[in-house]
C-alpha positions in Angstrom: 96.6 110.7 112.9 93.9 108.4 114.0 92.3 105.6 112.0 89.7 103.0 112.9 89.0 101.2 109.7 92.0 99.9 107.8 92.0 98.2 104.4 94.9 96.3 102.8 95.5 96.1 99.0 98.4 94.5 97.2 100.1 94.2 93.8 99.6 91.0 92.0 103.1 89.8 92.8 104.5 87.2 95.1 106.0 89.7 97.6 102.9 91.8 97.5 100.5 88.9 98.0 102.6 87.3 100.7 102.7 90.6 102.7 99.0 91.0 102.2 98.2 87.6 103.7 100.5 88.2 106.7 99.0 91.6 107.5 95.4 90.5 107.0 96.0 87.7 109.4 97.6 90.0 112.0 95.4 93.1 111.9 91.7 93.8 111.8 90.6 95.1 108.4 87.7 96.1 106.2 87.1 96.3 102.5 88.7 99.4 100.8 85.3 100.9 100.1 84.6 101.0 103.9 88.1 102.1 105.1 89.3 105.4 106.4 92.9 104.5 105.4 94.3 102.1 102.8 97.6 100.4 103.2 99.1 99.6 99.7 101.7 96.8 99.3 103.7 96.9 96.1 105.9 99.3 94.2 105.6 102.9 93.1 103.4 102.0 90.1 101.0 100.2 92.4 100.7 103.1 94.8 99.9 105.4 91.8 97.3 102.9 90.7 95.8 102.8 94.2 95.7 106.6 94.4 93.8 106.7 91.1 91.4 103.9 92.0 90.3 105.3 95.3 90.5 109.0 94.3 86.8 109.6 94.8 86.8 108.2 98.3 89.5 110.8 99.4 91.1 108.3 101.9 94.8 108.6 102.7 97.1 106.0 101.3 100.0 104.5 103.3 102.3 102.5 101.1 104.8 99.8 102.1 107.4 98.7 99.7 107.0 95.3 98.1 108.5 96.4 94.8 111.8 97.7 93.6 112.5 101.4 94.0 109.8 102.4 96.4 110.3 106.1 96.3 106.6 106.8 97.2 106.5 104.1 99.8 107.6 103.4 103.4 109.7 100.4 104.3 107.9 97.1 105.0 107.5 95.8 108.5 104.9 93.5 109.9 105.1 94.7 113.5 104.1 98.1 114.9 101.9 99.0 112.0 99.2 100.8 114.1 101.8 102.9 115.8 103.3 103.8 112.4 100.0 104.8 111.0 99.2 107.1 113.9 102.6 108.8 113.6 102.5 109.1 109.8 102.6 112.5 108.2 100.4 113.4 105.2 101.5 114.9 101.9 98.8 116.5 99.8 99.4 116.0 96.1 97.5 117.8 93.3 97.6 115.9 90.0 97.9 117.2 86.5 94.9 117.2 84.3 95.5 116.2 80.6 93.0 117.0 77.9 94.0 115.5 74.6 92.3 116.0 71.2 92.9 113.1 68.8 93.2 113.1 65.0 89.6 111.9 64.7 88.5 115.0 66.8 87.6 112.9 69.9 88.9 113.9 73.3 90.5 112.1 76.2 90.9 113.5 79.7 93.0 111.9 82.4 94.8 112.7 85.7 98.5 112.3 86.3 100.2 112.3 89.7 103.8 112.2 88.3 103.8 113.6 84.8 102.1 114.0 81.4 104.4 112.9 78.6 104.2 113.2 74.8 106.1 110.6 72.7 106.8 110.1 69.0 105.0 106.9 67.8 107.3 106.1 64.8 110.9 106.5 63.6 110.1 110.1 62.7 110.9 112.7 65.3 108.0 114.6 66.7 107.5 118.3 65.9 105.7 120.2 68.6 104.7 123.8 69.2 104.5 124.9 72.8 102.2 127.6 74.2 102.1 128.7 77.9 98.9 130.4 79.0 98.0 131.0 75.3 101.3 132.6 74.4 103.6 130.8 72.0 107.0 130.1 73.6 108.5 127.7 71.2 107.3 127.6 67.6 108.9 124.2 66.8 110.5 121.6 69.1 111.9 118.6 67.2 112.3 115.8 69.7 111.5 112.3 70.9 109.0 113.8 73.2 108.3 116.3 76.1 106.7 116.1 79.5 105.2 118.2 82.3 106.1 116.9 85.7 104.9 117.7 89.2 107.2 118.1 92.2 106.3 114.5 93.3 107.1 113.2 89.9 110.2 115.3 89.3 112.5 112.6 90.6 111.0 109.9 88.4 111.0 110.0 84.5 111.6 113.7 84.6 115.0 113.2 86.4 116.0 110.5 83.9 115.3 112.9 81.1 117.7 115.4 82.8 114.9 117.5 84.2 115.2 119.5 87.5 114.3 118.1 90.9 111.6 120.3 92.4 111.1 120.6 96.2 107.6 119.9 97.5 105.6 123.1 98.2 107.5 125.2 95.7 104.3 125.5 93.4 106.4 124.8 90.3 106.0 122.4 87.4 108.9 121.1 85.2 108.6 121.3 81.4 111.3 118.9 80.2 112.2 117.8 76.6 113.0 114.2 75.8 116.0 114.0 73.5 115.6 117.4 71.9 117.1 117.7 68.4 116.2 121.3 67.6 116.7 123.6 69.4 119.5 121.4 70.6 120.5 123.4 73.6 117.0 123.9 75.0 116.8 122.1 78.3 113.2 122.9 79.3 111.7 125.4 81.7 110.3 125.8 85.2 106.7 127.0 85.2 104.3 128.3 87.9 101.8 125.7 89.1 98.9 127.7 87.7 100.3 127.6 84.1 98.3 126.1 81.3 100.7 124.3 78.9 99.4 123.6 75.4 101.2 121.3 72.9 100.3 121.4 69.2 101.6 118.4 67.2 102.9 119.6 63.8 102.8 117.4 60.7 100.7 115.0 62.8 99.9 112.5 59.9 103.6 112.1 59.1 104.9 112.4 62.7 102.2 110.8 65.0 102.5 111.4 68.7 101.0 109.8 71.7 100.2 111.4 75.1 100.5 109.5 78.4 99.1 110.6 81.8 100.4 108.1 84.3 99.0 104.9 82.8 96.4 106.4 80.5 97.6 106.6 76.9 96.1 108.6 74.0 97.3 107.7 70.5 97.5 110.0 67.5 97.0 113.3 69.4 97.0 116.6 67.7 96.6 118.9 70.7 97.3 118.4 74.4 96.5 120.8 77.2 98.0 120.2 80.7 97.3 122.0 83.9 97.5 121.3 87.6 94.1 120.5 89.0 94.0 122.1 92.5 90.4 120.9 93.0 91.7 117.4 93.4 93.8 116.5 96.5 95.4 113.1 97.1 96.8 112.3 100.5 99.9 110.1 100.8 101.3 109.1 104.2 104.9 108.7 105.2 106.8 107.8 108.3 108.2 111.0 109.9 111.8 110.0 109.5 111.3 109.2 105.8 108.9 111.8 104.5 108.6 112.7 100.8 110.2 116.2 101.2 113.3 114.7 102.7 113.5 112.0 99.9 113.2 114.6 97.2 116.0 116.7 98.9 118.2 113.7 99.2 117.9 112.9 95.5 119.8 116.1 94.7 122.9 114.7 96.4 122.9 111.3 94.9 126.0 110.4 92.9 
């Protein structure tokens, strides 16, 4: 891939800011709103934030890890950056679109690259009815919460909640409960990427629920609809030897 205008952005942390200063001193750069590629320095959360922030510009993001896990990032090296950018392989991600109706009848919409999650807000377990494409599939799930995860997000919170790892390109979404109480043995479902998932919060005044799309939170929701938005494409770049597909595959063999 060929790029002529590079921008650097960094998390507000010491490792991120130190890396930013070194790279800006070493390589020609432009402001992010003029760039045809953005190099993001931080952790996974910062890369997600960068993708959201510059979504309308449709520029590819190449992340280098200055955080902890760095699943969505490449390793950090000062030297050879231009060669790495030219060799980088793109992964096109389609986010989830959340539409939440609140108790006051207002609505919130947001995009999520990893997952949309519903959580109980109090000591009371949530009661949630689940419909897929308008058809009721579960009349009452009693739980701490539930999520819809993309393939890219399947190795994040979804995996911690014992959800399945989904290979890239499989056109599948994961529907994963969080600490399900009833039905106790229900472990979730795999859905086609075009599915529309609807959650109805039961006994909402007594059992309030919040909904979170990446870092956008809606409190006291009564209904939430989630679908993959194929009209939105986000380009994330990876070194060929450490591409996202290989990382997701490797996660299935971790002890």
